N, C-alpha and C positions, 0 to 999 in steps of 0.2 A: 851636645845633642840629646843627652839623656840615655837612660838605660832601655833595653828592649821592652821591658814591662811598661815604662813610662811612655814610650812611643806607641805601643799597643793601646793604652788608655787614651792617649791623645787622639789617635786615629778613630777609636770607638766614639769619643765625644764628638768629633767632627761629623761623623755619620749620623749621630743622633741629632746634631744641630741642624742638619739639612732635611730632617723628616718634616712632613706637613702635618700639623696638628692644630686643633682649635685653640683659641685664646681662653676658652672656658669662662666667658662671661655669662654663659648659661649652659645648662645640660638638659636635654639634648641641644646641640647648637643650632643656630638659625637655618643653616642649609637643609635641615631635616623637617622644617615646617612644611605644611601642605595645605592645599585648598580644602582638605576634609573639615577644617575648622573655619567658620564664617561668621557673619554678623549676628546670626541668631544664637550661635553658641556663646559669643561674647556677651550678648545681652543676658542670657541665662546665667552665665558665670558671675556677672555683675550683680544680678538680682539675688544671688545666693550668698554674697558677702554679708557677714553678720553686722547688725548694728553695733557701732562702736569700733569697727575695724579701723586700724591705723593704715593710712594710705600714703604712697609716695607718687608724686606726679612728675612726669617728664614731658616737656614741650620741645618738639623738634622744628627747627627753622632751617629748611633745605636751600638756603640762598647764601651766595658770597658775591662780593663785587668782582672777584676774579678766582680762578681755580688754580690752586697749587698742584704741581705735577705729581706729588707724592700722595695726594689725598685719597683716603679709602672711605671717606664718609659719603652719605647719600646727600648730595648737594649739587647745585649748579650756579653758574655765574649769571647775574642779572645786573643790568645798568639802569633800568627804568623802574619807577616806583609802583607802577600798576600791578605787576604780578605779586609784589609784596603785600600791597593793600588788599588785593583779593584774597591771598592766602591768610592774612590776619583775620579777615572776616570768617573764613572757614574754620580757623582755630576756635574762635568764639562760638561758632555753630556747633562744633564737635563737643566743646565743653558743656554746652546746653544739653546735648544728647545724654550726658552723664547725669541727668536729673535725679535718677534713682539714688545717687550717692550724695545728694544735697545734705549738708550738715555733717558729713563724715569728717573725721579728724585727719588733717594733713600734717605729716611729720617731716617730709622732705619735698622740696620743689627744685627741679633742675631744668634749666634752659640749655639746650645743646643744638648743634648744627653741623655743618654750615656755620654762619655767623649770626647768632641770635640778635645782636645789637643792630643788624641791618633793618630791624623792624622800626627803629627810630623811637624817640621818647613818647610820642603820642600812642602808638600801638602798644609799646611795652606797658604803659600805664593802663590802657583800656583793657588789655588781656589780664593784667594782674588784678584790676578791679572785678572782672568777671570771675576769676578764681576766688577772690575774697568773698564774693557774693554767694558763692556756692558751697565752700568748704569752711570748716571750723579751723582757723589758723592759730588757735591759742597754744597748740602744742607743736607749732612749726619750728623745728630745730635747725634745719639748714636750708637756706634759699641760695642756690648756686647758679652760676652762669659761666659758659665758656666764652672767651673773648679773644679777638684778634687784636694784638697791641697797635696795629696800624689803623684800626678803626675805632679808636677811643678818643673822645674829647670830653670837655667839662659838662656839656649838656647831657651826654649819654651817662656819664658817672653820676651826676646829680639825679637823674631818673632812676638809675639802679638803687641809689640810696633811698629815694622816696618810696620805691615799691618793696623795700625790705631785703634786698639782696645782702647777704652777709659773707659770702664766699665767691671768689672769682678765680678762674683758671685761665692763665695766659699762655698762648701757644708761642713758644720761643723756637723750638726745634733745633736750630744750630746758629751760632754767632759768626761763623766764618762766611766771608763774602763769596768765595768761589763755590761753597756748597749751596749758599742761598740762590745763586744764579742757576745752579744745576737743578734745583727743585722748583724754580719759578716763584720764589718767595723772598724778595729782597726786603730785609727788615733789620736795619742797624740795631745793635744792642741798646742804643740810646733810646730808641722808641719803646723797648720793653721796659727799661728803667723808668721812663716818663709815665707810661701807663700805670706801672706799680705805684708811683708817687701820687698820681691823680686819685687812684682808688684809696689809698691809705689816707690821703688828705680829706676824703669824703667820709671816712670812718669805716670803710670796707677793708678791714685789717687782715682777714683770713685769705691768704693768697696761695695758689698752687701755680707751679711752673711746669710746662710740658716740654721735654726734650726728646730728640730722636737719635738713634744710631743706625748704622747700615745704610745711610744715604749716599747717593752718587758722589764721588770724588772726596768723600769724607775720610779722614784719618783718625787714628786714636788720639793724636795731638789736638786735632780739631774738637773732638768730643771732650777731652779733658779741659780745654780752655773754655768751651761753652758751659760745662759743669761748674767751673770756677766762677764765671761771670753770673751764672744763675744763682749760685750760693751767695754771692756778694749782695744780692737783693733780699736775703734773709726771708724767703717764703717759708710758710709752716710746712708745706709739702712739695715734693718734687716727684715727677713721674718720668721714666725713661723708657720709651717705647722703641722696639725694633721696627724699622720700616718694612712693611709687607708688600713685596713687588708682585702684584697679581694683575698684569696688564690684560689677561683674558677676561677679567672681571671688571676692572676699572680701566677703560680703554685710554683715558688721558694719561695714564702712567706710561704709555708707549712713547711719550715725550722724553722719558728718561732713557738714556743710553745704558742698557743693561751691562755693557762692558765696563762701566765705570763704577759698578756696585762692589762693595767690599765682599769678600768671600766669607765662608763660615768661621774660619780661624780669625780673620780680621774683626768680624762682628763680635765674637767672644771677647777679644781683646778690648774692643771699644766699650762694651758693657762693663768689663772688669775695671778699666781705668776710671770710668765715670763713678762707679760705686766707691772706689777708693777716694776720689775727690769728695764725694758727698760725706763719706765717713770722716774725713779730715776736718770738715766744717761742723761736725756733730750730728749729722742726720743718721737716723737708724733705718735699716732695710725693713720694708714691710712687704711681705709676699714676694711675688716675682719681680715687679718693676716699679714699686713705689718706695719713697723714702720720706721720713717724716722726723720733725724735731721731737725729742723725748717727751716733752710736755704736750704734744699734740694728741687729740683724742684718737686719731687714726692709729698711732703707735700704741697708745694705751689699750685700745680695743684689741689689737694684734697680741699684745703681751698677756691680755686676760682671756684669749680665746673667743672674743666676741666679734672678730672681723668678718665682714661679709663681702660677697663679690656679686656684682650685677652688671648691666650693660654700660654703666658708667665706670666700670672698673672696681677697685677696692673702695669700701665704703663702711661707714658705721650704720647705714640704713638697715633697720630690721623691721620695716613696715610689713603688714600682712599681705599687701598687694601693691604692685607697681602698675600705674595707669599711664599708658603712653598716648600722647595727643600729637597729631600732625602726621604728614606723609612719612611713611616707612617706620613710624614709631612702633616699638614692641612693648606690649604689656605682659605682666606675669601675675596670674592669679593662682589660687590653690589648685585649680583644675588643670591649668596649663598655660601656654603661651598663645598670644594673639599678635598679629602684625598687620598694620595698615598698608594700603597700596603705596608702593614706593614712588610712583609718579604723581606729581602734584595735580595733573589733570584728572587721573583716575580718582584720586583722593577727593578732589573737589566735587566730581559728579555724585559720588556716594553721599557726601555730607549735604550737598544741595537737595538731594532726594529725601533727606531726613533719616538716613540710615548710616550705621557705622561703616567705616571704610576697610573693615577687616577683610583681607583677601587670603590669608593663610595663618596657620598656627599649628599647635600640637597639644593634644589631650595627653596628660601625663598618666603613665601606668605606675603601679606601685613600685615596680623595678626601676623606672625612671627616677622617681622621687628619692629612692634609696641611693642610687648611684649619684644623683645630683648632690646629695648631702655629702657623700664620701668625697667626691671631686672638689666640692667647695672647701671642705676642711683641709684637704691636701693643698689646694691653691692658697688658702689663707694661713694655715698653721705650719705648712711644710712638715706635717706629721700626721699620723692617723692611728687610731687604736680601733681595729675592726671589731673588737668586742663590744663597742658602743653601738655597732650596727649589726648585731646578731652573730658575730664571730666570723672566722675565716672559712668555715664550712660553706660550700657553694662558690667559693672564689678560688678554686684550685688552679685554674689556668692563670688568674691574675697573680696569685702568689708565686707561680713558677716565673712569670714575666718580671715580677719584682725582684726575685732572687738573681735574675740575670743583670738587672740594674745594679743590685748590690755588688755583684762580682766586678762591676766597673767603677765601684766606689761612689755611686750617686745616691744610694740609700743605705740605711742600716735596717736590719730586721731583728726583732726579738719576739718571737712567737707571732701574735696578731698585731703587734706594734710596729709601724714603719715610720722612720724619720729620714727626711731628706738631708743629706750632708751639705756643707757649705759649698763643696765642689759641685754638688747637684742642684744647687738653687737655680742656676740658669736653665736647667732642664726640667723644671717642675711640671711644665706642660706635658712632657714625655711621661713622667710618672703618673700624672692624672689620667693620661690616655689609656693606661693599662685598664681602667675601669670603664672605658667608653665602648659600648657595644655597637654604636652606630658609626664608628670612625671609618671602617673600610669602605662604606658606601659613598663617602664624600671626601676622602683624604686629599685628593688633588685640588680641592676647592679651598683649602686652608693655607695659611702662610707657614713659612719654615719655623722650626721651634725656637731658634735663637736668632 
């Protein structure tokens, strides 16, 4: 059963695992955005970008043919082509509103959703052509898309190759049939393998696979088997996300029986066994929940301290600004964050009026910028030297909180230098939260830490 000290440490870890904290894909996190930032602010911020700025572009497609029960994305199910066609026209119109950025260098382009491939070959090509007509793509390093393996065929893959996609993320989640039925996503592993084969045959060789733990009726054995199958496809990168059960925010998650969800101890074990499987296949841990082959640029960036974190997760993207296009898309500029209307109707009304669909955002203070940098380095490096940020003075409360985490074996401290231990890796969001001055105001709106 373990010593009394070991039991105390385990109980403390379980209590931390059940805390609600952000995923820190931004700081401050999205729940703190407000209507104080609107379309006029966005236009001003865009106009202030210097000539020669390097940009990252994100295109959001909020449609799927059916909605998975676990989904936390901003998307909805559609069966008719008309809403998709109308939305595609709005995407092009919004791109045209970015005319002030014409000629700017695009270094990263990412299609997310939803299911971006639902646009179909014609719209994918038309939107890509619009992007190419506005931006300088000569420095485009990564052109990525998120894909549902059940919605991939030769025509879609051929189009992706034509428009220059060079990285694809496949949503695998879990390979066990009983888990798939519990989450409303029946997807035999053979479909995932076939999708990977189609992409590679087309020359799209850079593959990511996304898996999940903490799903209903899911066991550690299910997670281990799914991890082994995923590794058998030899993707360059793997992501392992903990399911966030937030039915008060995503009402379709009420279709999941909360009584069938794994508890904190089970979730910790599931994450642990998956990491062990990945390591046995030669994958290296990157940050909180990513794994990459040693020769992959994500791992190289992590080992060199160049890893970044944004709304797409861990990335090598170091662009000067992120431009979000589409309903609910979030942009990040030096002055702050902007977010489009989350509903497609509200988004469309603004775009058809010839105005940006910005409905909220947040102007960054100097303290926000400082803490965002600190949190990003913790999330990316699992280490922090506060002397790089002006020293520990002014962070007395944070140092006290870190000392408490050190007493639980989750971090080590050497003056202003903090390092997350291997035991603390699953709790890195807790460590980062020490520097979050906004957390108390929206803690219940976030998912549990592990």
